[in-house]
VOTIKE-531416 format. One record per residue (C-alpha): z negated, x negated, y; residue number from 1. Coordinates in Angstrom, 3 decimals. Example, Ala and Ser with C-alpha at 12.3 -4.5 7.8 and 13.67 -1.06 7.14 Angstrom:
BEGIN
{zz -7.800, xx -12.300, yy -4.500, resi 1}
{zz -7.140, xx -13.670, yy -1.060, resi 2}
END
This chain:
BEGIN
{zz -107.739, xx -102.967, yy 95.155, resi 1}
{zz -107.302, xx -106.669, yy 94.471, resi 2}
{zz -110.530, xx -107.392, yy 96.671, resi 3}
{zz -112.707, xx -105.047, yy 95.052, resi 4}
{zz -115.413, xx -107.549, yy 94.380, resi 5}
{zz -115.300, xx -108.674, yy 97.892, resi 6}
{zz -115.969, xx -105.179, yy 99.259, resi 7}
{zz -119.122, xx -105.271, yy 97.245, resi 8}
{zz -120.351, xx -108.379, yy 98.977, resi 9}
{zz -119.251, xx -107.006, yy 102.254, resi 10}
{zz -121.139, xx -103.899, yy 102.180, resi 11}
{zz -124.308, xx -105.753, yy 100.898, resi 12}
{zz -124.099, xx -108.056, yy 104.052, resi 13}
{zz -123.407, xx -104.758, yy 106.121, resi 14}
{zz -126.256, xx -103.220, yy 104.510, resi 15}
{zz -128.606, xx -105.857, yy 105.366, resi 16}
{zz -127.514, xx -106.501, yy 108.769, resi 17}
{zz -127.620, xx -102.980, yy 109.725, resi 18}
{zz -131.191, xx -102.047, yy 108.857, resi 19}
{zz -132.847, xx -100.357, yy 111.706, resi 20}
{zz -136.710, xx -100.190, yy 112.970, resi 21}
{zz -138.802, xx -97.363, yy 111.444, resi 22}
{zz -138.194, xx -93.939, yy 113.166, resi 23}
{zz -140.208, xx -93.439, yy 116.217, resi 24}
{zz -143.210, xx -91.265, yy 115.679, resi 25}
{zz -142.550, xx -89.778, yy 119.411, resi 26}
{zz -139.951, xx -87.867, yy 121.287, resi 27}
{zz -137.578, xx -90.337, yy 122.438, resi 28}
{zz -134.050, xx -90.845, yy 122.333, resi 29}
{zz -132.788, xx -91.628, yy 119.047, resi 30}
{zz -130.779, xx -94.567, yy 120.027, resi 31}
{zz -131.701, xx -95.770, yy 123.608, resi 32}
{zz -128.530, xx -97.630, yy 124.549, resi 33}
{zz -124.782, xx -98.204, yy 123.207, resi 34}
{zz -125.153, xx -101.194, yy 120.220, resi 35}
{zz -122.116, xx -103.000, yy 119.256, resi 36}
{zz -122.022, xx -105.204, yy 116.225, resi 37}
{zz -119.348, xx -107.538, yy 115.283, resi 38}
{zz -119.168, xx -108.585, yy 111.678, resi 39}
{zz -116.971, xx -111.228, yy 110.122, resi 40}
{zz -116.561, xx -112.518, yy 106.575, resi 41}
{zz -114.657, xx -115.118, yy 104.546, resi 42}
{zz -114.385, xx -114.386, yy 100.695, resi 43}
{zz -112.641, xx -116.609, yy 97.842, resi 44}
{zz -112.624, xx -116.410, yy 94.258, resi 45}
{zz -111.009, xx -118.109, yy 91.287, resi 46}
{zz -110.816, xx -117.370, yy 87.792, resi 47}
{zz -108.295, xx -117.174, yy 84.632, resi 48}
{zz -108.420, xx -113.693, yy 83.662, resi 49}
{zz -105.921, xx -112.035, yy 85.839, resi 50}
{zz -105.535, xx -108.437, yy 84.825, resi 51}
{zz -102.171, xx -108.222, yy 86.844, resi 52}
{zz -100.753, xx -110.651, yy 84.276, resi 53}
{zz -102.573, xx -108.967, yy 81.383, resi 54}
{zz -105.750, xx -110.494, yy 81.185, resi 55}
{zz -104.742, xx -114.464, yy 81.242, resi 56}
{zz -103.866, xx -116.083, yy 84.570, resi 57}
{zz -104.949, xx -117.303, yy 87.786, resi 58}
{zz -107.217, xx -115.233, yy 89.872, resi 59}
{zz -107.129, xx -116.557, yy 92.872, resi 60}
{zz -107.633, xx -114.910, yy 95.972, resi 61}
{zz -109.056, xx -115.533, yy 99.427, resi 62}
{zz -109.942, xx -112.668, yy 102.520, resi 63}
{zz -110.668, xx -113.157, yy 105.634, resi 64}
{zz -112.295, xx -109.611, yy 107.460, resi 65}
{zz -113.244, xx -108.691, yy 110.979, resi 66}
{zz -115.482, xx -105.358, yy 111.445, resi 67}
{zz -116.621, xx -103.640, yy 114.910, resi 68}
{zz -119.185, xx -101.197, yy 114.760, resi 69}
{zz -120.008, xx -99.249, yy 117.770, resi 70}
{zz -123.123, xx -96.801, yy 117.982, resi 71}
{zz -123.071, xx -94.527, yy 120.998, resi 72}
{zz -126.124, xx -92.159, yy 122.348, resi 73}
{zz -124.354, xx -89.080, yy 123.229, resi 74}
{zz -127.806, xx -87.718, yy 124.369, resi 75}
{zz -131.804, xx -87.697, yy 123.214, resi 76}
{zz -130.861, xx -86.379, yy 119.633, resi 77}
{zz -127.123, xx -87.186, yy 118.935, resi 78}
{zz -125.342, xx -90.471, yy 118.205, resi 79}
{zz -121.773, xx -91.198, yy 117.656, resi 80}
{zz -120.805, xx -94.315, yy 115.436, resi 81}
{zz -117.734, xx -95.319, yy 114.869, resi 82}
{zz -116.534, xx -98.823, yy 112.738, resi 83}
{zz -113.394, xx -100.486, yy 112.294, resi 84}
{zz -112.393, xx -103.213, yy 109.812, resi 85}
{zz -109.269, xx -105.141, yy 109.185, resi 86}
{zz -108.739, xx -107.385, yy 106.393, resi 87}
{zz -106.234, xx -109.885, yy 105.745, resi 88}
{zz -105.941, xx -111.654, yy 101.875, resi 89}
{zz -104.037, xx -113.416, yy 99.780, resi 90}
{zz -104.089, xx -112.857, yy 96.106, resi 91}
{zz -102.253, xx -115.099, yy 93.338, resi 92}
{zz -102.639, xx -113.062, yy 90.779, resi 93}
{zz -101.225, xx -109.755, yy 92.641, resi 94}
{zz -98.416, xx -111.645, yy 93.665, resi 95}
{zz -97.454, xx -111.784, yy 90.038, resi 96}
{zz -96.294, xx -108.573, yy 90.274, resi 97}
{zz -93.105, xx -110.134, yy 90.466, resi 98}
{zz -93.290, xx -113.705, yy 89.003, resi 99}
{zz -89.585, xx -114.371, yy 88.678, resi 100}
{zz -90.013, xx -114.493, yy 92.713, resi 101}
{zz -90.551, xx -118.397, yy 92.519, resi 102}
{zz -88.594, xx -121.271, yy 93.459, resi 103}
{zz -89.815, xx -124.098, yy 91.249, resi 104}
{zz -92.433, xx -122.243, yy 88.582, resi 105}
{zz -92.741, xx -119.422, yy 86.365, resi 106}
{zz -96.131, xx -118.588, yy 84.856, resi 107}
{zz -98.703, xx -116.532, yy 84.964, resi 108}
{zz -100.988, xx -119.499, yy 86.223, resi 109}
{zz -98.937, xx -119.767, yy 89.483, resi 110}
{zz -98.964, xx -117.715, yy 92.542, resi 111}
{zz -95.805, xx -116.226, yy 93.092, resi 112}
{zz -93.861, xx -115.761, yy 96.700, resi 113}
{zz -93.624, xx -112.004, yy 96.090, resi 114}
{zz -94.312, xx -109.385, yy 98.650, resi 115}
{zz -97.602, xx -108.223, yy 96.773, resi 116}
{zz -99.110, xx -111.661, yy 96.770, resi 117}
{zz -100.799, xx -110.972, yy 100.448, resi 118}
{zz -101.422, xx -107.949, yy 102.561, resi 119}
{zz -103.803, xx -106.467, yy 105.098, resi 120}
{zz -106.267, xx -103.591, yy 104.494, resi 121}
{zz -107.413, xx -101.478, yy 107.639, resi 122}
{zz -110.268, xx -98.897, yy 107.760, resi 123}
{zz -111.776, xx -96.725, yy 110.352, resi 124}
{zz -114.973, xx -94.571, yy 110.072, resi 125}
{zz -116.372, xx -92.347, yy 112.258, resi 126}
{zz -119.928, xx -90.445, yy 111.555, resi 127}
{zz -121.980, xx -88.162, yy 113.767, resi 128}
{zz -125.872, xx -87.739, yy 113.334, resi 129}
{zz -128.344, xx -85.107, yy 114.924, resi 130}
{zz -132.122, xx -85.453, yy 114.778, resi 131}
{zz -134.316, xx -82.510, yy 115.306, resi 132}
{zz -136.874, xx -82.739, yy 118.275, resi 133}
{zz -139.773, xx -83.775, yy 116.267, resi 134}
{zz -137.440, xx -86.392, yy 114.234, resi 135}
{zz -138.223, xx -84.886, yy 110.774, resi 136}
{zz -134.752, xx -83.695, yy 110.218, resi 137}
{zz -131.514, xx -85.539, yy 110.548, resi 138}
{zz -128.149, xx -84.692, yy 109.538, resi 139}
{zz -124.617, xx -86.109, yy 109.804, resi 140}
{zz -121.224, xx -85.703, yy 109.197, resi 141}
{zz -118.550, xx -88.349, yy 108.856, resi 142}
{zz -114.564, xx -88.858, yy 108.125, resi 143}
{zz -112.873, xx -92.218, yy 107.131, resi 144}
{zz -109.509, xx -93.534, yy 106.812, resi 145}
{zz -108.334, xx -96.767, yy 104.835, resi 146}
{zz -104.861, xx -98.043, yy 103.698, resi 147}
{zz -103.401, xx -101.241, yy 102.118, resi 148}
{zz -99.863, xx -101.857, yy 100.568, resi 149}
{zz -99.917, xx -99.449, yy 97.673, resi 150}
{zz -102.987, xx -97.158, yy 98.626, resi 151}
{zz -104.284, xx -94.826, yy 101.226, resi 152}
{zz -107.398, xx -93.300, yy 101.140, resi 153}
{zz -109.000, xx -90.442, yy 103.386, resi 154}
{zz -112.799, xx -89.354, yy 103.025, resi 155}
{zz -115.173, xx -87.118, yy 104.563, resi 156}
{zz -118.857, xx -86.120, yy 103.932, resi 157}
{zz -122.413, xx -85.359, yy 105.238, resi 158}
{zz -125.882, xx -85.547, yy 104.627, resi 159}
{zz -129.541, xx -84.419, yy 105.461, resi 160}
{zz -132.631, xx -86.202, yy 105.842, resi 161}
{zz -136.044, xx -84.723, yy 105.540, resi 162}
{zz -139.247, xx -86.355, yy 106.723, resi 163}
{zz -142.715, xx -85.149, yy 105.556, resi 164}
{zz -146.249, xx -86.146, yy 105.181, resi 165}
{zz -146.423, xx -87.780, yy 108.774, resi 166}
{zz -142.887, xx -89.412, yy 108.076, resi 167}
{zz -144.319, xx -91.281, yy 105.022, resi 168}
{zz -142.136, xx -89.426, yy 102.608, resi 169}
{zz -138.364, xx -89.099, yy 103.107, resi 170}
{zz -135.882, xx -87.006, yy 100.966, resi 171}
{zz -132.383, xx -87.518, yy 101.399, resi 172}
{zz -129.237, xx -85.720, yy 100.269, resi 173}
{zz -125.547, xx -86.715, yy 100.970, resi 174}
{zz -122.051, xx -86.036, yy 99.627, resi 175}
{zz -118.559, xx -87.368, yy 100.055, resi 176}
{zz -115.040, xx -86.532, yy 99.161, resi 177}
{zz -112.248, xx -88.761, yy 99.043, resi 178}
{zz -108.519, xx -88.202, yy 98.819, resi 179}
{zz -106.584, xx -91.224, yy 97.733, resi 180}
{zz -102.772, xx -91.709, yy 97.271, resi 181}
{zz -100.761, xx -94.362, yy 95.364, resi 182}
{zz -97.915, xx -96.068, yy 96.552, resi 183}
{zz -97.328, xx -97.546, yy 93.274, resi 184}
{zz -95.985, xx -101.012, yy 92.854, resi 185}
{zz -95.003, xx -102.067, yy 89.236, resi 186}
{zz -94.360, xx -105.246, yy 87.222, resi 187}
{zz -90.656, xx -106.156, yy 88.096, resi 188}
{zz -89.205, xx -106.287, yy 84.661, resi 189}
{zz -90.754, xx -102.718, yy 83.911, resi 190}
{zz -89.638, xx -101.206, yy 87.076, resi 191}
{zz -86.112, xx -102.820, yy 86.592, resi 192}
{zz -86.114, xx -101.731, yy 83.070, resi 193}
{zz -86.538, xx -98.230, yy 83.898, resi 194}
{zz -84.055, xx -98.198, yy 86.929, resi 195}
{zz -81.204, xx -99.289, yy 84.711, resi 196}
{zz -81.964, xx -97.359, yy 81.722, resi 197}
{zz -82.480, xx -100.391, yy 79.609, resi 198}
{zz -79.222, xx -102.019, yy 80.327, resi 199}
{zz -79.293, xx -105.684, yy 80.203, resi 200}
{zz -75.889, xx -106.006, yy 82.429, resi 201}
{zz -77.052, xx -104.398, yy 85.134, resi 202}
{zz -79.559, xx -104.916, yy 88.258, resi 203}
{zz -82.287, xx -107.533, yy 87.798, resi 204}
{zz -81.488, xx -108.584, yy 84.085, resi 205}
{zz -77.941, xx -109.275, yy 85.076, resi 206}
{zz -77.448, xx -113.288, yy 84.148, resi 207}
{zz -80.991, xx -113.327, yy 83.221, resi 208}
{zz -81.608, xx -114.850, yy 79.786, resi 209}
{zz -84.228, xx -113.069, yy 77.275, resi 210}
{zz -85.672, xx -114.756, yy 74.642, resi 211}
{zz -88.074, xx -114.063, yy 71.715, resi 212}
{zz -91.049, xx -116.089, yy 70.238, resi 213}
{zz -88.644, xx -118.317, yy 68.566, resi 214}
{zz -86.854, xx -119.090, yy 71.875, resi 215}
{zz -83.510, xx -117.203, yy 70.528, resi 216}
{zz -81.864, xx -115.315, yy 73.322, resi 217}
{zz -81.953, xx -111.636, yy 72.542, resi 218}
{zz -81.696, xx -107.980, yy 74.168, resi 219}
{zz -84.108, xx -106.357, yy 71.762, resi 220}
{zz -87.138, xx -106.375, yy 74.279, resi 221}
{zz -87.743, xx -102.663, yy 74.591, resi 222}
{zz -91.193, xx -101.374, yy 76.235, resi 223}
{zz -90.708, xx -98.107, yy 74.818, resi 224}
{zz -94.518, xx -96.860, yy 75.785, resi 225}
{zz -93.514, xx -97.391, yy 79.793, resi 226}
{zz -92.670, xx -94.869, yy 82.402, resi 227}
{zz -93.606, xx -94.670, yy 86.066, resi 228}
{zz -96.548, xx -92.750, yy 87.028, resi 229}
{zz -96.073, xx -89.140, yy 87.889, resi 230}
{zz -99.724, xx -88.091, yy 89.249, resi 231}
{zz -99.896, xx -90.302, yy 92.175, resi 232}
{zz -103.368, xx -88.856, yy 93.520, resi 233}
{zz -106.925, xx -89.871, yy 92.909, resi 234}
{zz -109.942, xx -87.699, yy 94.196, resi 235}
{zz -113.569, xx -88.930, yy 93.973, resi 236}
{zz -116.255, xx -86.755, yy 94.659, resi 237}
{zz -120.201, xx -88.112, yy 94.842, resi 238}
{zz -123.333, xx -86.550, yy 95.415, resi 239}
{zz -126.396, xx -88.953, yy 96.343, resi 240}
{zz -129.903, xx -87.894, yy 96.131, resi 241}
{zz -132.751, xx -90.215, yy 97.249, resi 242}
{zz -136.755, xx -90.146, yy 98.043, resi 243}
{zz -139.011, xx -92.764, yy 99.860, resi 244}
{zz -142.482, xx -93.012, yy 100.000, resi 245}
{zz -144.854, xx -95.320, yy 102.225, resi 246}
{zz -147.513, xx -96.113, yy 99.950, resi 247}
{zz -149.748, xx -97.954, yy 102.022, resi 248}
{zz -149.101, xx -100.185, yy 105.072, resi 249}
{zz -147.923, xx -102.779, yy 102.880, resi 250}
{zz -145.884, xx -101.302, yy 100.159, resi 251}
{zz -142.882, xx -98.968, yy 100.224, resi 252}
{zz -141.044, xx -97.365, yy 97.013, resi 253}
{zz -137.604, xx -95.424, yy 96.902, resi 254}
{zz -135.643, xx -93.919, yy 94.163, resi 255}
{zz -132.151, xx -92.821, yy 94.122, resi 256}
{zz -129.337, xx -91.303, yy 91.761, resi 257}
{zz -125.739, xx -90.840, yy 92.473, resi 258}
{zz -123.272, xx -88.680, yy 90.444, resi 259}
{zz -119.523, xx -89.425, yy 90.862, resi 260}
{zz -116.623, xx -87.836, yy 89.641, resi 261}
{zz -113.114, xx -89.232, yy 89.822, resi 262}
{zz -109.834, xx -87.436, yy 88.944, resi 263}
{zz -106.157, xx -88.436, yy 89.027, resi 264}
{zz -104.561, xx -91.736, yy 88.301, resi 265}
{zz -107.630, xx -93.963, yy 87.688, resi 266}
{zz -105.566, xx -97.077, yy 86.458, resi 267}
{zz -103.462, xx -99.749, yy 88.578, resi 268}
{zz -99.777, xx -99.193, yy 88.126, resi 269}
{zz -99.410, xx -103.166, yy 88.936, resi 270}
{zz -101.650, xx -104.390, yy 85.922, resi 271}
{zz -99.750, xx -105.472, yy 82.562, resi 272}
{zz -100.696, xx -104.774, yy 79.056, resi 273}
{zz -99.407, xx -106.567, yy 76.292, resi 274}
{zz -99.313, xx -105.410, yy 72.388, resi 275}
{zz -100.851, xx -107.231, yy 69.353, resi 276}
{zz -98.670, xx -105.111, yy 66.991, resi 277}
{zz -95.344, xx -105.647, yy 68.904, resi 278}
{zz -92.748, xx -109.019, yy 69.354, resi 279}
{zz -93.169, xx -110.976, yy 72.350, resi 280}
{zz -90.217, xx -111.502, yy 74.784, resi 281}
{zz -90.080, xx -114.117, yy 77.733, resi 282}
{zz -88.300, xx -115.400, yy 80.552, resi 283}
{zz -88.067, xx -119.177, yy 81.188, resi 284}
{zz -88.279, xx -122.305, yy 79.079, resi 285}
{zz -88.366, xx -121.719, yy 75.343, resi 286}
{zz -90.468, xx -125.052, yy 74.768, resi 287}
{zz -93.350, xx -124.036, yy 76.618, resi 288}
{zz -94.157, xx -120.489, yy 74.607, resi 289}
{zz -96.505, xx -122.221, yy 72.414, resi 290}
{zz -98.518, xx -123.254, yy 75.398, resi 291}
{zz -97.910, xx -120.005, yy 77.166, resi 292}
{zz -101.709, xx -119.280, yy 77.308, resi 293}
{zz -102.692, xx -122.528, yy 78.700, resi 294}
{zz -103.068, xx -123.349, yy 82.851, resi 295}
{zz -100.471, xx -125.991, yy 81.907, resi 296}
{zz -97.862, xx -123.754, yy 81.424, resi 297}
{zz -95.538, xx -123.801, yy 84.214, resi 298}
{zz -92.241, xx -122.460, yy 83.404, resi 299}
{zz -92.374, xx -119.479, yy 81.211, resi 300}
{zz -93.445, xx -115.784, yy 81.615, resi 301}
{zz -93.956, xx -113.027, yy 79.087, resi 302}
{zz -92.602, xx -109.619, yy 79.604, resi 303}
{zz -94.950, xx -106.820, yy 79.594, resi 304}
{zz -95.159, xx -103.900, yy 76.946, resi 305}
{zz -96.562, xx -101.567, yy 79.589, resi 306}
{zz -98.880, xx -100.797, yy 82.566, resi 307}
{zz -102.509, xx -100.316, yy 82.360, resi 308}
{zz -103.385, xx -96.656, yy 81.341, resi 309}
{zz -106.716, xx -94.790, yy 81.701, resi 310}
{zz -108.011, xx -91.443, yy 81.387, resi 311}
{zz -107.448, xx -89.202, yy 83.992, resi 312}
{zz -111.124, xx -88.534, yy 84.696, resi 313}
{zz -114.101, xx -90.747, yy 84.904, resi 314}
{zz -118.116, xx -89.574, yy 85.479, resi 315}
{zz -120.221, xx -92.464, yy 86.827, resi 316}
{zz -124.098, xx -91.897, yy 87.262, resi 317}
{zz -126.088, xx -94.893, yy 88.778, resi 318}
{zz -129.989, xx -94.600, yy 89.232, resi 319}
{zz -132.507, xx -97.039, yy 90.511, resi 320}
{zz -135.584, xx -98.220, yy 92.604, resi 321}
{zz -136.496, xx -99.969, yy 95.366, resi 322}
{zz -139.765, xx -101.810, yy 95.981, resi 323}
{zz -140.946, xx -103.659, yy 99.355, resi 324}
{zz -143.986, xx -105.016, yy 99.865, resi 325}
{zz -145.577, xx -106.803, yy 103.016, resi 326}
{zz -147.505, xx -109.921, yy 102.142, resi 327}
{zz -148.438, xx -111.029, yy 105.414, resi 328}
{zz -146.708, xx -112.078, yy 108.539, resi 329}
{zz -144.532, xx -114.624, yy 107.134, resi 330}
{zz -143.238, xx -113.521, yy 103.623, resi 331}
{zz -141.968, xx -109.955, yy 102.470, resi 332}
{zz -140.648, xx -109.343, yy 98.986, resi 333}
{zz -137.668, xx -106.648, yy 98.477, resi 334}
{zz -136.920, xx -105.673, yy 94.919, resi 335}
{zz -134.133, xx -103.448, yy 93.534, resi 336}
{zz -133.171, xx -102.349, yy 90.070, resi 337}
{zz -130.388, xx -100.027, yy 89.210, resi 338}
{zz -129.184, xx -99.048, yy 85.601, resi 339}
{zz -125.525, xx -97.240, yy 85.573, resi 340}
{zz -123.157, xx -95.533, yy 82.793, resi 341}
{zz -120.105, xx -93.542, yy 82.549, resi 342}
{zz -118.204, xx -91.630, yy 80.291, resi 343}
{zz -115.953, xx -94.809, yy 79.716, resi 344}
{zz -118.451, xx -96.485, yy 77.905, resi 345}
{zz -119.873, xx -99.035, yy 80.413, resi 346}
{zz -123.509, xx -99.491, yy 80.726, resi 347}
{zz -124.796, xx -101.874, yy 83.256, resi 348}
{zz -128.260, xx -103.167, yy 84.831, resi 349}
{zz -128.721, xx -104.435, yy 88.149, resi 350}
{zz -131.729, xx -106.312, yy 89.309, resi 351}
{zz -132.244, xx -108.457, yy 92.710, resi 352}
{zz -135.126, xx -109.709, yy 94.708, resi 353}
{zz -134.871, xx -110.759, yy 98.437, resi 354}
{zz -137.556, xx -112.917, yy 100.092, resi 355}
{zz -137.431, xx -112.654, yy 104.008, resi 356}
{zz -139.463, xx -115.790, yy 105.630, resi 357}
{zz -140.213, xx -115.231, yy 108.988, resi 358}
{zz -140.636, xx -118.999, yy 109.836, resi 359}
{zz -140.683, xx -117.916, yy 113.980, resi 360}
{zz -140.919, xx -115.080, yy 116.075, resi 361}
{zz -137.063, xx -115.519, yy 116.638, resi 362}
{zz -135.898, xx -116.590, yy 113.093, resi 363}
{zz -136.242, xx -115.317, yy 109.519, resi 364}
{zz -134.750, xx -116.637, yy 106.255, resi 365}
{zz -133.260, xx -114.614, yy 103.128, resi 366}
{zz -133.292, xx -116.273, yy 100.113, resi 367}
{zz -132.211, xx -113.969, yy 97.192, resi 368}
{zz -131.407, xx -113.727, yy 93.615, resi 369}
{zz -129.320, xx -111.083, yy 91.758, resi 370}
{zz -128.612, xx -110.850, yy 88.035, resi 371}
{zz -125.969, xx -107.995, yy 86.452, resi 372}
{zz -124.831, xx -106.947, yy 83.144, resi 373}
{zz -122.383, xx -104.590, yy 81.582, resi 374}
{zz -121.069, xx -103.531, yy 78.238, resi 375}
{zz -117.132, xx -103.204, yy 77.935, resi 376}
{zz -115.499, xx -100.014, yy 78.452, resi 377}
{zz -113.739, xx -97.992, yy 75.610, resi 378}
{zz -110.516, xx -98.954, yy 76.612, resi 379}
{zz -111.096, xx -103.068, yy 77.169, resi 380}
{zz -108.760, xx -105.269, yy 74.951, resi 381}
{zz -108.309, xx -108.909, yy 75.904, resi 382}
{zz -104.556, xx -110.330, yy 76.290, resi 383}
{zz -102.177, xx -109.309, yy 73.540, resi 384}
{zz -104.904, xx -107.605, yy 71.610, resi 385}
{zz -104.023, xx -103.880, yy 72.126, resi 386}
{zz -101.859, xx -101.433, yy 69.594, resi 387}
{zz -98.992, xx -99.854, yy 70.824, resi 388}
{zz -100.506, xx -96.590, yy 69.336, resi 389}
{zz -103.245, xx -96.422, yy 71.245, resi 390}
{zz -103.512, xx -93.692, yy 73.943, resi 391}
{zz -105.692, xx -95.883, yy 76.616, resi 392}
{zz -105.669, xx -99.532, yy 77.158, resi 393}
{zz -106.617, xx -102.162, yy 79.855, resi 394}
{zz -107.099, xx -106.084, yy 79.972, resi 395}
{zz -108.695, xx -105.897, yy 83.172, resi 396}
{zz -111.907, xx -108.018, yy 82.982, resi 397}
{zz -113.883, xx -106.023, yy 85.506, resi 398}
{zz -114.048, xx -103.582, yy 82.488, resi 399}
{zz -115.053, xx -106.115, yy 80.272, resi 400}
{zz -118.558, xx -107.142, yy 78.869, resi 401}
{zz -119.855, xx -109.846, yy 81.419, resi 402}
{zz -123.100, xx -110.647, yy 82.972, resi 403}
{zz -123.131, xx -112.357, yy 86.209, resi 404}
{zz -125.424, xx -113.994, yy 88.979, resi 405}
{zz -125.544, xx -114.143, yy 92.569, resi 406}
{zz -127.744, xx -116.549, yy 94.494, resi 407}
{zz -127.780, xx -116.048, yy 98.546, resi 408}
{zz -129.375, xx -117.318, yy 101.463, resi 409}
{zz -129.244, xx -116.156, yy 105.113, resi 410}
{zz -130.742, xx -116.563, yy 108.470, resi 411}
{zz -131.324, xx -113.959, yy 111.186, resi 412}
{zz -131.964, xx -114.723, yy 114.911, resi 413}
{zz -133.513, xx -111.902, yy 117.028, resi 414}
{zz -134.162, xx -111.865, yy 120.474, resi 415}
{zz -135.912, xx -108.329, yy 121.374, resi 416}
{zz -135.572, xx -109.257, yy 125.085, resi 417}
{zz -131.557, xx -109.647, yy 124.739, resi 418}
{zz -131.646, xx -113.052, yy 127.607, resi 419}
{zz -128.292, xx -113.902, yy 126.249, resi 420}
{zz -125.421, xx -111.791, yy 127.953, resi 421}
{zz -121.597, xx -111.135, yy 127.490, resi 422}
{zz -120.563, xx -108.997, yy 130.314, resi 423}
{zz -123.040, xx -106.094, yy 130.099, resi 424}
{zz -124.082, xx -106.417, yy 126.934, resi 425}
{zz -127.096, xx -108.444, yy 125.731, resi 426}
{zz -127.287, xx -110.327, yy 122.426, resi 427}
{zz -129.777, xx -108.861, yy 120.215, resi 428}
{zz -129.558, xx -110.501, yy 116.789, resi 429}
{zz -127.201, xx -113.093, yy 115.198, resi 430}
{zz -127.135, xx -112.938, yy 110.916, resi 431}
{zz -125.694, xx -115.404, yy 108.923, resi 432}
{zz -125.117, xx -115.047, yy 105.041, resi 433}
{zz -123.726, xx -116.900, yy 102.376, resi 434}
{zz -123.723, xx -116.052, yy 98.547, resi 435}
{zz -122.421, xx -117.697, yy 95.609, resi 436}
{zz -121.252, xx -115.483, yy 92.504, resi 437}
{zz -120.648, xx -116.597, yy 88.903, resi 438}
{zz -119.565, xx -114.498, yy 85.768, resi 439}
{zz -119.799, xx -115.745, yy 82.432, resi 440}
{zz -116.171, xx -115.061, yy 81.685, resi 441}
{zz -115.211, xx -117.880, yy 84.372, resi 442}
{zz -114.976, xx -116.106, yy 87.354, resi 443}
{zz -116.501, xx -117.732, yy 90.398, resi 444}
{zz -116.738, xx -116.424, yy 93.959, resi 445}
{zz -118.055, xx -117.530, yy 97.348, resi 446}
{zz -118.840, xx -115.139, yy 100.493, resi 447}
{zz -119.767, xx -116.136, yy 104.026, resi 448}
{zz -120.796, xx -113.535, yy 106.476, resi 449}
{zz -121.643, xx -113.641, yy 110.213, resi 450}
{zz -122.676, xx -110.788, yy 112.273, resi 451}
{zz -123.674, xx -110.401, yy 116.008, resi 452}
{zz -125.499, xx -107.187, yy 117.460, resi 453}
{zz -125.093, xx -106.381, yy 121.258, resi 454}
{zz -127.017, xx -103.764, yy 123.259, resi 455}
{zz -125.811, xx -102.523, yy 126.485, resi 456}
{zz -127.874, xx -103.281, yy 129.366, resi 457}
END
């Protein structure tokens, strides 16, 4: 859950890297030989609006991922594709689920040594596709599984693609279902308070001094809104429709629309919320309280009022267009626009342009630019500005109003003759990509991805 922005970068890189040649117009094997893709990525980010600490604090995160994708032709018409990935990340913000596990510092601005500060995310997906003899009908079915320290996801789905008008028109429909389960991790102070039923002489609170806004020791802290979650499931259902049309030998246009429905526990139980209409309580150095929201605070931490709470359902509808134009043997223009809205109040626009430049028979450059903006969710408020009387609340800045830009650059090497070999596999292509992402809220991120495609001799 912490690396959702990283996953967006990874999906964009994988999508660019995995583009295939146009559908063949004569009967031949859908896939001539086994293909193996190796993808490796590095992602890092930083910012000052950590949701785990209620909308302030470090958002520092780094992630290294390795993925292997194997596509195997089972016969002339059928292909099995299996991809597996593993991601190791460290997150300063997530580590502050237990900010009290620090040897020298106590602050939302400094990473803890808590168990939630690092983890490994693993995933595996399998897809089976079948093409008709005339290659005008393709259907597929897929299953997937992913897990990290507080979340497990299983999915399945399928789709149907039809080609018409001498393969100049393509219609597609697909559906996916994800059955997910939380293994909830809570902020330490809230979980401990529930475990000892508010008795400050037991458990975590034994020997711990709680202070109020004035630095006076007290036992008045009482997070009455808090209770641990009972519904630990989250189900997602999606339906996707697309149409693509080759307009002429130089231009292609496509339109897509998705309908996504989510049900269950849609909030993150590790993310704190603070109420502006109740008193604040702390553990740490009383003299640092006036400086709490500054990164210079190193030795005091505010006790949470509750965890993030959001509606148990959400409907999301994005739709958009792509338009690609082949200018000449050197330049191609790829454009994309998407509009999104949901029933939580978020509306967003995404626009991007990529300009592949073929500098030689083997090398292509990929400069790109992406712009994004969104409105804030109905349930968002910054640090310490929610009211305890509200039903739903979050200080996750992914649900805030913001705009963002992303500048990217890639380079691709292709050898259609696969002269370089490793064992029985010839090297078909190498792709390298870099993206720099910035939000006007202060979050910034960098992404580097490299991919190698091999074909079996």
